[in-house]
C-alpha positions in Angstrom: -119.9 147.8 -1.2 -116.4 146.5 -1.8 -113.5 148.5 -0.4 -111.2 150.4 -2.7 -107.6 151.6 -2.3 -107.4 155.0 -0.7 -110.8 154.7 1.0 -111.1 155.5 4.7 -113.5 153.2 6.6 -114.3 152.0 10.1 -113.6 148.5 11.3 -113.5 146.4 14.4 -110.2 144.9 15.7 -110.7 141.1 15.7 -107.2 140.0 16.5 -103.8 141.2 17.5 -100.5 139.6 16.7 -96.8 140.7 17.2 -96.7 142.0 13.7 -100.0 143.9 13.6 -103.8 143.8 14.0 -106.6 142.2 12.0 -109.5 144.5 11.4 -112.9 143.4 10.1 -114.5 146.0 7.8 -118.2 146.8 7.5 -118.7 144.5 4.5 -117.3 141.5 6.4 -113.8 141.4 4.9 -110.8 141.4 7.1 -107.6 143.3 6.5 -104.3 143.7 8.3 -102.9 146.8 9.9 -99.1 146.2 10.0 -97.3 147.2 13.2 -95.6 150.0 11.2 -99.0 151.4 10.3 -100.5 151.5 13.8 -99.1 154.9 14.9 -96.7 157.7 14.0 -94.4 156.8 16.9 -92.4 153.6 17.3 -94.7 150.7 18.2 -93.0 147.9 20.1 -96.2 146.2 21.1 -99.5 146.6 19.2 -101.4 145.9 22.5 -100.1 149.3 23.8 -102.2 151.0 21.1 -105.1 148.6 20.3 -107.4 146.1 22.0 -109.7 143.5 20.5 -113.1 144.8 19.7 -111.9 148.5 19.4 -113.6 150.4 16.6 -110.9 152.1 14.5 -110.7 154.2 11.3 -108.4 152.7 8.7 -107.2 153.6 5.3 -107.0 150.9 2.6 -103.4 151.0 1.4 -103.5 148.1 -1.0 -105.4 145.0 -2.1 -103.2 142.2 -3.4 -104.2 140.0 -6.3 -105.0 137.2 -3.9 -107.4 139.5 -2.0 -105.3 140.4 1.0 -106.1 143.9 2.2 -103.4 146.2 3.8 -104.7 148.8 6.1 -103.2 151.8 7.9 -104.4 153.7 11.0 -101.5 156.1 10.8 -102.4 157.4 7.3 -105.9 158.3 8.4 -104.4 160.8 10.7 -102.1 162.2 8.0 -104.9 162.8 5.6 -107.0 164.6 8.3 -104.2 167.0 9.2 -102.7 169.6 6.9 -99.9 168.3 4.7 -96.5 168.3 6.1 -94.0 171.0 4.9 -92.9 170.5 1.3 -89.3 169.7 2.4 -90.5 166.3 3.7 -91.7 165.5 0.2 -88.2 166.0 -1.3 -86.0 163.0 -2.0 -82.7 162.6 -0.2 -80.8 163.8 -3.3 -82.9 166.9 -3.5 -82.5 167.7 0.2 -78.7 167.2 -0.2 -78.5 169.5 -3.2 -80.6 172.2 -1.3 -78.3 171.9 1.7 -75.1 172.2 -0.4 -76.5 175.3 -2.2 -77.6 177.0 1.0 -74.2 176.2 2.6 -72.3 177.6 -0.4 -74.4 180.8 -0.2 -73.7 181.2 3.5 -70.0 180.6 3.1 -69.9 183.2 0.3 -71.7 185.7 2.6 -69.3 185.1 5.4 -66.3 185.6 3.1 -67.6 188.8 1.7 -68.4 190.1 5.2 -64.9 189.1 6.5 -63.1 190.8 3.5 -65.1 194.0 3.9 -64.0 194.3 7.5 -60.3 193.5 6.6 -60.2 195.9 3.7 -58.6 195.1 0.4 -55.1 195.1 2.0 -53.4 197.3 -0.7 -53.8 200.7 1.1 -52.3 199.7 4.4 -49.2 198.1 3.1 -45.9 199.6 2.0 -44.0 198.3 -0.9 -40.5 197.2 0.1 -37.9 197.6 -2.6 
């Protein structure tokens, strides 16, 4: 059965390089897990996380037109956990707009609170002629 994008399959680590690990899938094809797709944390050396002949679960990220298969170990863990909070799905511009709106609301609340404690100012002052 040929692999498809989005599929999660098991494979055997057949080789490790400085830029990732090669994983042979059940149907005999080999794909690459790039170093950035090995773990959620920073990976300086792939050997710290994987060894040859390890059996790992991988998610098929993409298959290029020339047949190269990109795999991810990290994304298998993401799909098995609950989704992250919605705020992480927002673009930078949306996060910035939300931050500015929240900040303006907080400043307005502070100003209102400060003015209510000060009073309006008209009652405590005398008019000088």
